[in-house]
C-alpha positions in Angstrom: -83.2 172.6 -80.1 -81.2 169.4 -80.2 -78.5 169.9 -83.1 -79.0 166.5 -84.8 -82.8 167.0 -84.8 -82.4 170.4 -86.5 -79.7 169.0 -89.1 -81.5 165.9 -89.9 -84.6 168.0 -90.8 -82.7 170.5 -93.1 -81.2 167.6 -94.9 -84.5 166.0 -95.7 -85.8 169.8 -96.2 -83.1 170.4 -99.0 -84.6 167.5 -101.0 -87.6 169.3 -101.2 -86.4 172.6 -102.4 -86.9 171.7 -105.7 -90.5 171.1 -105.0 -91.7 174.2 -106.5 -89.8 176.4 -108.9 -90.8 179.5 -110.5 -90.9 179.4 -114.4 -91.0 182.7 -116.4 -92.2 180.9 -119.5 -94.6 177.8 -120.6 -91.7 175.7 -122.2 -93.8 176.1 -125.3 -95.9 173.2 -124.0 -93.3 170.7 -123.7 -93.6 169.9 -120.3 -97.3 169.4 -120.0 -97.6 165.5 -120.6 -94.8 164.7 -118.2 -96.1 166.8 -115.4 -99.7 165.2 -115.6 -98.1 161.8 -115.7 -96.3 162.7 -112.4 -99.7 163.4 -111.1 -98.5 166.9 -110.4 -101.2 169.4 -109.7 -102.1 172.0 -112.5 -99.5 175.0 -113.3 -100.7 178.0 -111.4 -100.4 181.6 -112.9 -99.6 184.3 -110.5 -101.0 187.6 -111.9 -99.3 189.9 -109.8 -95.9 188.5 -110.4 -96.6 187.5 -113.8 -95.2 183.8 -113.6 -96.0 180.4 -114.0 -95.4 178.3 -110.7 -94.6 174.5 -111.5 -94.8 171.8 -108.9 -92.3 169.3 -109.3 -91.1 166.2 -107.5 -88.3 166.2 -105.1 -85.2 163.9 -105.7 -86.7 161.5 -102.9 -89.7 160.9 -105.1 -87.5 160.1 -108.1 -85.6 157.7 -106.1 -88.9 156.0 -105.0 -89.5 155.6 -108.6 -86.4 153.8 -108.9 -87.4 151.5 -106.2 -90.7 150.7 -107.7 -88.9 149.3 -110.9 -86.5 147.4 -108.8 -83.6 149.1 -109.8 -80.1 148.3 -107.9 -78.4 150.1 -105.3 -75.0 151.2 -106.5 -72.8 152.2 -103.6 -70.0 153.6 -105.8 -72.1 156.2 -107.4 -72.7 158.8 -104.2 -70.0 161.5 -103.9 -67.3 160.2 -101.6 -67.4 161.8 -98.0 -63.6 162.3 -98.2 -64.1 164.7 -101.2 -65.7 167.3 -98.8 -62.2 168.1 -97.4 -61.6 170.0 -100.5 -64.7 172.1 -100.4 -63.5 175.4 -99.1 -65.4 178.1 -101.2 -69.1 179.1 -100.6 -69.9 177.7 -103.9 -68.4 174.5 -103.4 -69.8 174.0 -100.1 -73.5 175.1 -101.0 -73.5 173.0 -104.4 -72.2 170.0 -102.5 -74.6 170.2 -99.6 -77.2 169.7 -102.2 -75.1 166.8 -103.7 -74.8 165.1 -100.3 -78.5 165.8 -99.5 -79.5 163.6 -102.7 -76.8 161.1 -102.0 -78.4 160.6 -98.6 -82.0 160.3 -100.2 -80.4 157.7 -102.4 -78.9 155.7 -99.8 -82.1 155.8 -97.7 -84.3 154.7 -100.3 -82.2 152.1 -102.3 -79.4 151.4 -99.6 -79.1 150.9 -96.0 -79.4 152.9 -92.7 -75.5 152.9 -92.1 -74.9 154.5 -95.5 -77.9 157.1 -95.0 -76.3 158.2 -91.6 -72.9 158.6 -93.4 -74.4 161.0 -95.7 -76.4 162.5 -93.1 -73.4 163.6 -91.3 -72.0 165.1 -94.5 -75.3 167.2 -94.8 -75.1 168.3 -91.1 -71.3 169.7 -91.6 -72.1 171.5 -95.0 -75.3 173.1 -93.4 -73.0 174.4 -90.7 -70.5 175.9 -93.3 -73.1 177.2 -95.6 -75.1 179.2 -92.9 -78.5 177.4 -93.2 -78.5 175.6 -90.1 -81.1 177.6 -88.2 -84.0 177.5 -91.1 -85.8 174.8 -89.3 -88.3 174.4 -86.2 -88.6 171.7 -83.7 -92.1 170.4 -84.6 -90.8 169.2 -88.2 -87.8 167.9 -86.8 -89.8 165.8 -84.4 -92.0 164.4 -87.1 -89.0 163.5 -89.3 -87.6 161.5 -86.3 -90.8 159.8 -85.7 -91.4 158.8 -89.5 -87.6 158.0 -90.6 -88.9 154.5 -91.8 -92.2 155.7 -93.4 -91.4 156.7 -96.9 -94.7 158.2 -97.9 -95.0 160.3 -94.7 -91.6 161.6 -95.2 -92.2 162.8 -98.5 -95.4 164.9 -97.1 -93.0 166.2 -94.3 -90.4 167.3 -97.0 -93.1 169.4 -98.7 -93.7 171.2 -95.3 -90.1 171.5 -94.6 -89.8 173.2 -98.0 -91.5 176.0 -97.1 -89.7 176.4 -93.5 -86.5 176.5 -95.3 -87.6 178.8 -98.0 -89.1 181.2 -95.7 -85.6 181.0 -93.6 -83.6 181.7 -96.8 -85.8 184.4 -98.0 -85.7 186.2 -94.7 -82.0 185.9 -94.4 -81.6 187.1 -98.1 -79.9 184.0 -99.3 -81.5 183.4 -102.5 -78.3 182.7 -104.3 -77.5 179.8 -101.8 -80.8 178.3 -102.3 -80.2 178.2 -106.2 -76.8 176.5 -105.6 -78.1 174.0 -103.3 -81.2 173.1 -105.4 -79.0 172.7 -108.7 -76.4 170.7 -107.0 -79.1 168.3 -105.2 -80.7 167.9 -108.9 -77.5 167.2 -110.8 -76.6 164.6 -108.1 -80.0 163.1 -108.3 -80.1 163.1 -112.2 -76.6 161.6 -112.1 -77.6 158.7 -109.5 -80.9 157.9 -111.5 -79.4 157.6 -114.8 -76.3 155.6 -113.5 -78.7 153.4 -111.7 -80.7 152.6 -114.6 -78.0 152.7 -117.5 -77.8 148.8 -117.6 -81.5 148.3 -117.7 -83.6 147.9 -120.9 -85.0 151.2 -122.1 -88.6 150.7 -121.8 -91.6 153.0 -121.1 -90.8 152.9 -117.6 -87.2 154.0 -117.9 -88.0 156.5 -120.5 -90.4 158.1 -118.2 -87.6 158.5 -115.6 -85.5 160.1 -118.2 -88.2 162.3 -119.6 -89.2 163.5 -116.2 -85.7 164.8 -115.5 -85.9 166.9 -118.5 -89.0 168.7 -117.4 -87.4 169.4 -114.2 -84.1 170.6 -115.7 -86.2 173.0 -117.8 -87.8 174.7 -114.9 -84.6 174.6 -112.6 -83.0 176.6 -115.8 -85.5 179.1 -115.4 -85.0 179.4 -111.7 -81.3 179.9 -112.3 -82.0 182.2 -115.1 -83.8 184.7 -112.9 -80.9 184.7 -110.4 -77.9 184.5 -112.9 -76.6 188.0 -111.7 -74.8 186.2 -109.0 -71.8 184.9 -110.8 -71.8 181.5 -108.9 -75.5 181.0 -110.1 -74.6 181.8 -113.7 -71.6 179.3 -113.4 -74.0 176.5 -112.4 -76.5 177.7 -115.0 -74.1 176.9 -117.8 -73.8 173.2 -116.2 -77.7 172.7 -116.5 -77.3 174.1 -120.1 -75.0 171.7 -121.3 -77.1 168.8 -119.7 -80.3 170.3 -121.4 -78.4 170.1 -124.9 -77.8 166.4 -124.5 -81.3 165.9 -123.5 -82.7 167.7 -126.8 -82.5 164.5 -128.4 -85.7 163.4 -126.9 -87.4 166.3 -128.8 -85.7 165.3 -132.0 -86.8 161.7 -131.7 -90.5 162.8 -131.6 -91.7 160.5 -128.9 -89.8 157.5 -130.0 -87.5 155.6 -127.7 -83.8 156.6 -127.3 -81.3 154.5 -128.5 -78.6 153.0 -126.6 -76.1 155.3 -127.8 -78.4 158.4 -127.3 -79.1 157.3 -123.8 -75.3 157.0 -123.3 -74.4 160.5 -124.5 -77.0 161.9 -122.0 -75.5 159.9 -119.3 -72.0 161.1 -120.2 -73.3 164.8 -120.4 -74.7 164.4 -116.9 -71.7 162.7 -115.7 -69.1 165.3 -117.1 -71.2 168.3 -115.3 -71.4 166.3 -112.0 -67.7 165.7 -111.9 -66.9 169.3 -112.5 -69.2 170.2 -109.4 -67.8 167.7 -107.1 -64.1 168.2 -108.0 
């Protein structure tokens, strides 16, 4: 298979790795309203495994929501390509493969094709180093290449590619790598979203984006919790928990709008965690 085709599909597939996370609990009912607002299918209880399966949107969908509210593109936000030179451990490479995948999606939806290609190349390089380069097939690669300018179709392809990559990861016994890539992608997507909208007035649409990330974080924390026997996953779980702590003000507000200070505190917490994973 053509190497560029394979890597492009993998880059898009990474964005869908968070499309379905297994949640061992029900989050005490806190997530139900927001999940329904996202038009996500009802949760499904797996009796054999004793878990609840939540379907949540990919980072690509979250950036499309930014596009719909006409949020500005900020080129200074994505992780600088030159930073890749410092990523030498498996942890750093896996997490930042997820980071660069979200950066690529951000540029694709809100930016331009030139920057999209820059971050595509970063994901390509990282996928080789992490060892996820073979987890795709030609049919899906061709579909991606044929629909690069069709956002709606690309989202559908992302869902398909998710299963292809996840199956490959499971066959290779790389569940810990999956967790690192997914978490890196989501921390970056939250960072990009919040920093992009931080100058906007906090209204219902902006609050919706903020709250949706809280739902995703809760499910992501459960996913990492189930795999925390890996010390790298445990390390990243602490970052997710620190972001969750900042987000808890949403529950304390009992449905009220965040104040500008409260929003700034959340943005700062996310920025701090993001800075630690890209350094």
